[in-house]
C-alpha positions as CSV (number, residue, x, y, z in Angstrom):
1,M,-58.5,-13.2,-111.7
2,K,-59.0,-15.7,-108.9
3,Q,-55.8,-14.8,-107.2
4,R,-56.9,-11.2,-106.7
5,L,-60.1,-12.2,-105.0
6,L,-60.0,-11.5,-101.2
7,L,-61.0,-14.5,-99.2
8,R,-63.0,-13.8,-95.9
9,S,-62.5,-15.7,-92.7
10,P,-64.9,-15.7,-89.8
11,C,-62.0,-15.7,-87.3
12,H,-60.0,-12.9,-88.5
13,H,-60.5,-9.2,-88.8
14,F,-58.1,-8.9,-91.7
15,P,-58.3,-10.5,-95.1
16,I,-56.2,-13.7,-96.0
17,L,-54.0,-13.1,-99.0
18,P,-52.1,-15.5,-101.0
19,S,-48.4,-16.2,-99.8
20,H,-46.8,-14.5,-102.7
21,T,-48.7,-11.2,-102.0
22,S,-47.1,-8.5,-99.9
23,L,-48.7,-5.4,-98.3
24,P,-47.0,-2.0,-97.8
25,F,-47.8,-1.9,-94.0
26,P,-47.2,-4.5,-91.2
27,V,-50.3,-6.7,-90.5
28,P,-50.7,-7.4,-86.5
29,I,-51.2,-11.0,-85.8
30,T,-53.7,-11.7,-83.1
31,K,-54.1,-15.0,-81.3
32,H,-57.5,-16.2,-80.2
33,F,-58.3,-18.7,-77.5
34,T,-61.4,-20.6,-77.0
35,V,-62.5,-20.2,-73.4
36,I,-64.8,-22.9,-72.0
37,S,-66.6,-22.0,-68.8
38,A,-69.1,-24.1,-66.8
39,T,-71.3,-22.5,-64.2
40,L,-73.6,-24.0,-61.6
41,E,-76.5,-22.9,-63.8
42,S,-75.4,-24.8,-66.9
43,V,-72.8,-27.1,-68.3
44,N,-72.3,-27.4,-72.0
45,G,-75.4,-25.2,-72.4
46,E,-77.7,-27.4,-70.4
47,K,-79.3,-26.2,-67.3
48,L,-78.5,-28.1,-64.0
49,S,-81.0,-29.3,-61.4
50,A,-80.6,-28.2,-57.8
51,R,-79.2,-31.7,-56.8
52,E,-76.5,-31.4,-59.5
53,R,-75.7,-27.8,-58.5
54,R,-75.3,-29.0,-54.8
55,Q,-72.9,-31.8,-56.0
56,L,-70.8,-29.5,-58.0
57,R,-70.6,-27.1,-54.9
58,N,-69.4,-29.9,-52.6
59,E,-66.8,-31.1,-55.1
60,R,-65.5,-27.6,-55.4
61,R,-65.2,-27.4,-51.6
62,E,-63.5,-30.6,-51.4
63,S,-61.0,-29.6,-54.0
64,K,-60.3,-26.4,-52.2
65,A,-59.7,-28.3,-49.0
66,E,-57.1,-30.4,-50.7
67,V,-55.2,-27.4,-51.8
68,T,-55.4,-25.6,-48.4
69,P,-55.6,-28.5,-45.7
70,N,-57.3,-27.7,-42.3
71,W,-58.8,-24.5,-43.6
72,R,-61.4,-24.8,-40.9
73,E,-58.7,-24.7,-38.0
74,Q,-57.1,-21.6,-39.9
75,V,-60.4,-19.7,-39.7
76,E,-60.8,-20.6,-36.0
77,E,-57.4,-19.5,-35.1
78,R,-58.0,-16.3,-37.0
79,L,-61.1,-15.7,-35.0
80,L,-59.4,-16.4,-31.6
81,K,-56.7,-13.9,-32.5
82,K,-59.1,-11.2,-33.1
83,P,-59.1,-8.9,-30.0
84,K,-62.4,-8.9,-28.0
85,K,-63.9,-5.8,-26.8
86,R,-63.1,-5.1,-23.1
87,Y,-66.2,-3.1,-22.6
88,A,-69.7,-3.7,-23.8
89,S,-70.3,0.0,-24.5
90,W,-68.3,3.2,-24.7
91,T,-69.9,4.5,-21.6
92,E,-68.3,1.8,-19.6
93,E,-64.9,2.8,-20.6
94,L,-65.6,6.3,-19.2
95,N,-66.2,4.9,-15.7
96,L,-63.0,5.5,-13.8
97,D,-64.2,3.1,-11.1
98,N,-63.1,0.2,-13.4
99,L,-59.4,1.2,-12.8
100,A,-59.7,-0.3,-9.3
101,L,-60.0,-3.7,-10.9
102,L,-56.3,-3.4,-11.9
103,G,-55.2,-3.4,-8.4
104,P,-52.3,-1.4,-7.1
105,Q,-50.4,0.3,-10.0
106,W,-47.8,3.1,-10.7
107,W,-49.6,6.2,-12.2
108,I,-47.8,9.4,-13.4
109,V,-49.2,12.7,-12.0
110,R,-48.3,16.0,-13.9
111,V,-46.9,18.8,-11.8
112,S,-45.0,22.0,-12.1
113,R,-41.4,21.6,-13.3
114,V,-40.2,24.2,-10.7
115,S,-42.0,23.2,-7.6
116,G,-42.5,19.4,-8.2
117,Q,-40.8,18.4,-4.9
118,D,-43.0,20.6,-2.8
119,T,-46.1,19.5,-4.7
120,A,-45.4,15.8,-4.1
121,E,-45.0,16.5,-0.3
122,R,-48.2,18.4,-0.2
123,L,-50.0,15.6,-2.1
124,A,-48.7,12.9,0.2
125,R,-49.7,14.9,3.3
126,S,-53.3,15.4,1.7
127,L,-53.7,11.7,0.9
128,A,-52.5,10.6,4.4
129,R,-55.0,13.1,6.1
130,N,-58.1,12.5,4.1
131,Y,-57.6,8.8,3.2
132,P,-55.8,7.2,6.2
133,D,-57.1,3.7,5.1
134,I,-55.6,3.4,1.7
135,D,-51.9,2.4,1.0
136,F,-50.1,4.6,-1.3
137,K,-46.4,5.7,-2.3
138,V,-45.3,9.0,-3.7
139,Y,-42.0,8.7,-5.4
140,V,-40.1,11.6,-7.0
141,P,-37.0,10.4,-8.9
142,A,-34.2,12.8,-8.0
143,V,-30.5,13.0,-7.3
144,Q,-29.2,14.5,-4.0
145,V,-26.6,16.9,-5.3
146,K,-24.0,18.0,-2.6
147,R,-22.1,21.3,-2.8
148,K,-19.6,22.9,-0.5
149,L,-20.1,26.5,0.5
150,K,-17.5,29.2,1.1
151,N,-18.2,29.0,4.9
152,G,-17.2,25.2,4.9
153,T,-20.8,23.7,5.2
154,I,-22.2,21.2,2.7
155,S,-25.5,21.9,1.2
156,V,-27.7,19.1,-0.2
157,K,-30.3,19.9,-2.9
158,P,-32.5,17.4,-4.9
159,K,-32.3,17.5,-8.7
160,A,-35.3,15.8,-10.4
161,L,-34.6,13.2,-13.0
162,F,-38.1,13.7,-14.6
163,P,-39.1,17.2,-14.0
164,G,-42.9,17.6,-14.0
165,C,-43.6,14.1,-13.1
166,V,-44.6,12.5,-9.7
167,F,-45.0,8.8,-9.5
168,L,-47.9,7.5,-7.4
169,N,-48.6,3.9,-6.4
170,C,-52.2,3.2,-5.1
171,V,-55.5,1.6,-6.1
172,L,-57.0,4.3,-8.1
173,N,-60.9,4.9,-8.5
174,K,-63.0,7.9,-9.5
175,E,-63.1,9.4,-6.0
176,I,-59.2,9.4,-5.5
177,H,-58.7,10.4,-9.1
178,D,-60.9,13.5,-8.5
179,F,-59.3,14.4,-5.2
180,I,-55.7,14.3,-6.7
181,R,-56.8,16.5,-9.6
182,E,-58.2,19.1,-7.4
183,C,-54.9,19.4,-5.2
184,D,-52.8,22.6,-5.7
185,G,-50.1,22.3,-8.2
186,V,-51.5,19.1,-9.8
187,G,-52.2,19.2,-13.6
188,G,-53.8,15.8,-13.9
189,F,-52.6,12.2,-14.8
190,V,-50.7,10.9,-17.8
191,G,-53.0,8.9,-20.0
192,S,-55.1,8.8,-23.2
193,K,-58.3,10.2,-24.5
194,V,-61.2,7.8,-24.4
195,G,-64.8,8.2,-25.5
196,N,-66.5,9.5,-28.6
197,T,-67.6,12.9,-30.1
198,K,-70.4,13.2,-27.4
199,R,-68.0,12.9,-24.4
200,Q,-64.3,12.4,-23.9
201,I,-62.2,12.1,-20.8
202,N,-58.4,11.6,-20.2
203,R,-58.2,8.0,-18.8
204,P,-55.0,7.5,-16.8
205,K,-52.6,4.9,-18.0
206,P,-50.5,2.7,-15.5
207,V,-46.7,2.4,-15.8
208,S,-45.5,-1.2,-16.5
209,V,-43.4,-3.0,-14.0
210,D,-40.3,-3.1,-16.5
211,D,-40.4,0.7,-16.9
212,I,-40.6,1.5,-13.1
213,D,-37.9,-1.0,-12.4
214,A,-35.7,0.9,-15.0
215,I,-36.5,4.2,-13.5
216,F,-35.3,2.9,-10.1
217,R,-32.2,1.6,-11.6
218,Q,-31.5,4.9,-13.4
219,A,-32.0,6.9,-10.2
220,K,-29.6,4.7,-8.3
221,E,-26.9,5.0,-11.0
222,E,-27.2,8.7,-11.3
223,Q,-26.8,9.1,-7.4
224,E,-23.7,6.9,-7.4
225,K,-22.2,9.0,-10.1
226,T,-22.9,12.4,-8.3
227,D,-21.4,11.1,-5.0
228,Q,-18.3,9.9,-6.9
229,A,-18.0,13.3,-8.6
230,F,-18.4,15.2,-5.1
231,E,-15.6,13.0,-3.6
232,E,-13.2,13.8,-6.4
233,E,-13.9,17.3,-6.0
234,Q,-13.3,17.3,-2.3
235,Q,-10.0,15.4,-2.8
236,G,-8.9,18.2,-5.3
237,D,-10.0,20.9,-3.0
238,G,-8.0,19.3,-0.1
239,S,-4.7,19.3,-1.9
240,L,-5.3,22.9,-3.0
241,N,-6.0,23.8,0.6
242,F,-2.9,22.2,1.8
243,E,-0.8,24.2,-0.6
244,K,-2.5,27.2,0.4
245,L,-1.9,26.6,4.1
246,N,1.8,26.2,3.4
247,M,1.8,29.5,1.6
248,D,-0.1,31.2,4.5
249,L,2.4,29.8,7.0
250,D,5.3,31.2,5.1
251,S,3.5,34.7,5.0
252,N,2.7,34.4,8.7
253,D,6.3,34.1,9.6
254,V,7.1,37.2,7.6
255,T,4.3,39.1,9.3
256,E,5.3,37.9,12.7
257,S,9.0,39.1,12.3
258,V,7.5,42.5,11.1
259,T,5.1,42.9,14.1
260,A,7.9,41.8,16.6
261,S,10.3,44.6,15.3
262,K,7.2,47.1,15.6
263,Q,6.6,46.1,19.2
264,K,10.2,46.5,20.2
265,R,10.1,49.9,18.7
266,R,6.9,50.8,20.8
267,S,8.3,49.4,23.9
268,R,11.4,51.6,23.5
269,K,9.1,54.7,23.0
270,A,7.0,53.6,26.0
271,S,10.0,52.9,28.2
272,E,11.5,56.4,27.5
273,P,9.1,58.4,29.4
274,L,8.9,55.8,32.3
275,S,12.8,56.2,32.7
276,G,12.4,59.7,33.9
277,V,9.3,59.1,36.0
278,R,9.5,57.5,39.4
279,S,6.6,55.0,39.9
280,T,6.0,55.7,43.7
281,G,2.9,55.7,45.8
282,K,3.0,59.5,45.8
283,D,2.3,59.5,41.9
284,D,-1.0,57.8,42.6
285,K,-2.0,60.5,45.1
286,L,-1.5,63.1,42.2
287,L,-4.1,61.3,40.1
288,I,-7.3,63.3,41.0
289,P,-10.4,63.5,38.8
290,G,-10.1,66.8,36.9
291,S,-6.2,66.7,36.7
292,T,-4.2,66.6,33.5
293,V,-2.6,63.2,32.8
294,R,-0.3,61.8,30.1
295,V,-0.4,58.3,28.7
296,V,2.8,56.7,28.8
297,S,2.2,53.2,27.2
298,G,-0.4,51.4,25.1
299,T,-2.4,52.5,22.0
300,F,-2.7,56.2,23.1
301,A,1.0,56.6,24.1
302,E,2.0,60.2,24.4
303,F,-1.6,61.4,24.5
304,V,-2.6,64.1,27.1
305,G,-6.1,64.4,28.5
306,N,-8.2,65.2,31.6
307,L,-8.8,62.4,34.1
308,K,-12.6,62.1,34.6
309,K,-13.1,59.0,36.8
310,L,-10.6,56.9,38.9
311,N,-11.3,53.5,40.6
312,R,-8.5,52.6,42.9
313,K,-9.9,49.1,43.6
314,T,-9.9,48.0,40.0
315,R,-7.1,50.2,39.0
316,K,-9.1,51.6,36.2
317,A,-9.3,55.3,35.0
318,T,-11.4,57.2,32.4
319,V,-9.6,59.7,30.5
320,G,-10.9,62.3,28.1
321,F,-9.2,63.2,25.0
322,T,-9.9,65.9,22.5
323,L,-9.8,64.3,19.0
324,F,-11.0,66.3,15.9
325,G,-12.5,69.0,18.0
326,K,-14.7,66.4,20.0
327,E,-14.0,65.1,23.4
328,S,-13.8,61.1,23.6
329,F,-13.6,59.1,26.7
330,V,-11.2,56.1,27.0
331,D,-10.8,53.5,29.9
332,L,-7.2,52.9,30.7
333,D,-5.2,51.2,33.3
334,V,-3.8,53.3,36.1
335,N,-0.3,52.0,35.3
336,E,-0.5,53.5,31.8
337,I,-1.0,57.0,32.8
338,V,0.9,59.6,35.0
339,A,0.0,62.9,36.4
340,E,1.2,65.8,34.2
341,T,3.4,68.2,36.3
342,K,3.9,71.7,35.2
């Protein structure tokens, strides 16, 4: 009877059974730990005075300092690393006159990708005319591309490495900034938005010295590559021209032989009428304006026409021929014509 009685334990949620008793379901075993906590208000259930609480606080700080030594120095370093605000208020950041404190810097001006070179020249002339006292430099990274034309001349055209960008070196302030923005073809400066929801502006951002040196170096390397490619192209064209010249010389020899044979035939034709005509002074007397003459040599050989004018001092004669139903006048030498006798 006693064995079947359940024994209650104040520490467990489940009853404690005898060792020989078994249950049809598993019984979860829970472990209980006793947590002893001490606060600054009380220790072992007793309230502490203000002096005792202060002592406990100091002891806790000393123990924390032993775990993390020089914690005060770490806090000071962390405060030093925290970036300080450059401007006291957001309105000072909108003042572009503060850019003059940076001194001469390289700035990037946005221009048209097509007419960037013309815009840079126009900007340089405007700055020199309106601000003659300031020192500035306008730089457009470009490669001078050479090209040989068909007529033999060489044309040189600049090819921009960074289309749409013009680099300006000067001391920038609000007046110069506004003047550059109002120039024709200028789209503003490359920078970042500053301000708040009330007012925002595009504050120009300077280019670092390392970046501008890299740009100069890249432009120099690209120019050397372009010049070397043009020289190689010229050497290749020279060899081709030499071969073409040899072929032209061979063809010229053939054409000269053909023209020589044609001239011999013409000289024979021209000499035939002269063989039957006597070139005496009496023949010149027959040459009278209005008489009929025949051409014995030259381009118009065997043509018959009317003598219009005759100049015995210069030995020149104007002969009219009827070609395609229209009369045409030709100046010939007196030795090339003879009077036509019926």
